BALOBA-1460 file (C-alpha; in Angstrom, 3 decimals):
// residues 95
<rec num="1" residu="m" x="14.619" y="-9.551" z="-6.140"/>
<rec num="2" residu="k" x="13.969" y="-10.880" z="-10.179"/>
<rec num="3" residu="f" x="11.956" y="-8.432" z="-12.788"/>
<rec num="4" residu="v" x="9.916" y="-9.854" z="-14.970"/>
<rec num="5" residu="s" x="8.404" y="-8.114" z="-18.326"/>
<rec num="6" residu="v" x="4.571" y="-8.117" z="-18.909"/>
<rec num="7" residu="r" x="5.568" y="-9.867" z="-22.115"/>
<rec num="8" residu="e" x="7.679" y="-12.623" z="-19.831"/>
<rec num="9" residu="l" x="4.251" y="-12.820" z="-18.108"/>
<rec num="10" residu="r" x="1.983" y="-13.335" z="-20.834"/>
<rec num="11" residu="g" x="4.140" y="-15.739" z="-23.066"/>
<rec num="12" residu="k" x="5.848" y="-17.944" z="-20.225"/>
<rec num="13" residu="s" x="3.360" y="-17.491" z="-17.216"/>
<rec num="14" residu="a" x="4.267" y="-20.906" z="-16.044"/>
<rec num="15" residu="e" x="7.774" y="-20.568" z="-15.772"/>
<rec num="16" residu="v" x="6.978" y="-16.888" z="-14.031"/>
<rec num="17" residu="w" x="4.880" y="-18.981" z="-11.298"/>
<rec num="18" residu="r" x="7.509" y="-21.217" z="-10.832"/>
<rec num="19" residu="e" x="10.393" y="-18.310" z="-10.553"/>
<rec num="20" residu="l" x="7.795" y="-16.672" z="-8.040"/>
<rec num="21" residu="a" x="7.489" y="-20.003" z="-5.658"/>
<rec num="22" residu="r" x="10.898" y="-20.135" z="-5.797"/>
<rec num="23" residu="e" x="11.797" y="-16.111" z="-5.247"/>
<rec num="24" residu="g" x="8.551" y="-15.257" z="-2.922"/>
<rec num="25" residu="e" x="8.502" y="-11.462" z="-4.533"/>
<rec num="26" residu="l" x="8.890" y="-10.665" z="-8.544"/>
<rec num="27" residu="v" x="8.605" y="-7.113" z="-9.459"/>
<rec num="28" residu="l" x="7.027" y="-6.577" z="-13.039"/>
<rec num="29" residu="t" x="7.928" y="-4.267" z="-15.552"/>
<rec num="30" residu="s" x="6.365" y="-2.548" z="-18.666"/>
<rec num="31" residu="n" x="8.756" y="-1.078" z="-20.674"/>
<rec num="32" residu="g" x="11.717" y="-1.651" z="-18.397"/>
<rec num="33" residu="k" x="9.668" y="0.173" z="-15.988"/>
<rec num="34" residu="p" x="8.441" y="-1.350" z="-12.444"/>
<rec num="35" residu="i" x="4.602" y="-1.332" z="-12.419"/>
<rec num="36" residu="a" x="3.824" y="-4.134" z="-9.697"/>
<rec num="37" residu="i" x="5.290" y="-6.344" z="-7.359"/>
<rec num="38" residu="v" x="3.828" y="-9.727" z="-6.960"/>
<rec num="39" residu="s" x="4.135" y="-11.889" z="-3.720"/>
<rec num="40" residu="a" x="3.526" y="-15.032" z="-3.304"/>
<rec num="41" residu="t" x="1.029" y="-16.474" z="-0.452"/>
<rec num="42" residu="d" x="-1.546" y="-19.433" z="0.159"/>
<rec num="43" residu="e" x="-4.666" y="-19.875" z="1.372"/>
<rec num="44" residu="a" x="-3.952" y="-20.158" z="5.189"/>
<rec num="45" residu="h" x="-2.093" y="-16.680" z="5.079"/>
<rec num="46" residu="f" x="-3.649" y="-14.340" z="2.505"/>
<rec num="47" residu="e" x="-5.764" y="-12.376" z="4.670"/>
<rec num="48" residu="q" x="-3.047" y="-11.405" z="6.680"/>
<rec num="49" residu="s" x="-0.767" y="-10.729" z="3.674"/>
<rec num="50" residu="l" x="-3.509" y="-8.729" z="2.476"/>
<rec num="51" residu="q" x="-3.355" y="-6.599" z="5.458"/>
<rec num="52" residu="e" x="-0.278" y="-6.412" z="5.820"/>
<rec num="53" residu="l" x="0.046" y="-5.114" z="2.783"/>
<rec num="54" residu="r" x="-2.339" y="-2.567" z="3.438"/>
<rec num="55" residu="q" x="-0.663" y="-1.596" z="6.548"/>
<rec num="56" residu="a" x="2.440" y="-0.822" z="4.388"/>
<rec num="57" residu="r" x="0.875" y="1.217" z="1.876"/>
<rec num="58" residu="a" x="-1.113" y="3.316" z="4.749"/>
<rec num="59" residu="l" x="2.612" y="3.633" z="6.619"/>
<rec num="60" residu="r" x="4.098" y="4.898" z="3.203"/>
<rec num="61" residu="a" x="1.288" y="7.328" z="2.870"/>
<rec num="62" residu="v" x="1.355" y="8.885" z="6.085"/>
<rec num="63" residu="k" x="5.131" y="8.977" z="5.602"/>
<rec num="64" residu="q" x="4.604" y="11.342" z="2.584"/>
<rec num="65" residu="l" x="2.346" y="13.449" z="3.899"/>
<rec num="66" residu="q" x="4.870" y="13.959" z="7.126"/>
<rec num="67" residu="e" x="7.478" y="15.130" z="4.162"/>
<rec num="68" residu="q" x="4.887" y="17.373" z="2.437"/>
<rec num="69" residu="a" x="4.318" y="18.931" z="5.964"/>
<rec num="70" residu="t" x="7.938" y="19.413" z="6.116"/>
<rec num="71" residu="q" x="8.481" y="21.059" z="3.301"/>
<rec num="72" residu="a" x="5.562" y="23.234" z="3.386"/>
<rec num="73" residu="g" x="6.769" y="24.651" z="6.703"/>
<rec num="74" residu="r" x="3.433" y="22.914" z="7.993"/>
<rec num="75" residu="d" x="5.605" y="21.431" z="10.700"/>
<rec num="76" residu="q" x="6.304" y="24.236" z="12.774"/>
<rec num="77" residu="l" x="2.979" y="24.899" z="13.172"/>
<rec num="78" residu="s" x="1.804" y="25.882" z="17.075"/>
<rec num="79" residu="a" x="-0.887" y="23.786" z="18.670"/>
<rec num="80" residu="a" x="-3.089" y="26.997" z="18.520"/>
<rec num="81" residu="a" x="-2.810" y="27.356" z="14.767"/>
<rec num="82" residu="i" x="-3.755" y="23.753" z="14.355"/>
<rec num="83" residu="e" x="-6.809" y="24.078" z="16.149"/>
<rec num="84" residu="q" x="-7.259" y="27.441" z="14.341"/>
<rec num="85" residu="e" x="-7.052" y="25.636" z="11.132"/>
<rec num="86" residu="i" x="-9.326" y="22.628" z="12.453"/>
<rec num="87" residu="t" x="-11.837" y="25.111" z="13.009"/>
<rec num="88" residu="a" x="-11.755" y="27.082" z="10.039"/>
<rec num="89" residu="v" x="-12.618" y="23.771" z="8.182"/>
<rec num="90" residu="r" x="-15.293" y="22.782" z="10.214"/>
<rec num="91" residu="k" x="-16.561" y="26.095" z="9.928"/>
<rec num="92" residu="d" x="-16.542" y="25.819" z="5.800"/>
<rec num="93" residu="r" x="-17.972" y="22.181" z="5.797"/>
<rec num="94" residu="r" x="-21.079" y="23.510" z="7.524"/>
<rec num="95" residu="r" x="-21.815" y="25.664" z="4.693"/>
């Protein structure tokens, strides 16, 4: 995958867009660190591409939550303990 700096994007945008058309994806960097992934699309597939990107982000968020739960030992909670947590949170919301 090709890496492109913000400076390159500003100074050589036409060249960067041609590269995007060839590569399909580019990683945008700032101070040598990745800050964005630029993905080629077209009008016909824009909505589908956006939906797929959002779905991938949601899956990544769920995975991170699962990893945090495992690290905190919450993956070992019994069904009764989970139900007790839910009840306590609902009680707090009513206040």
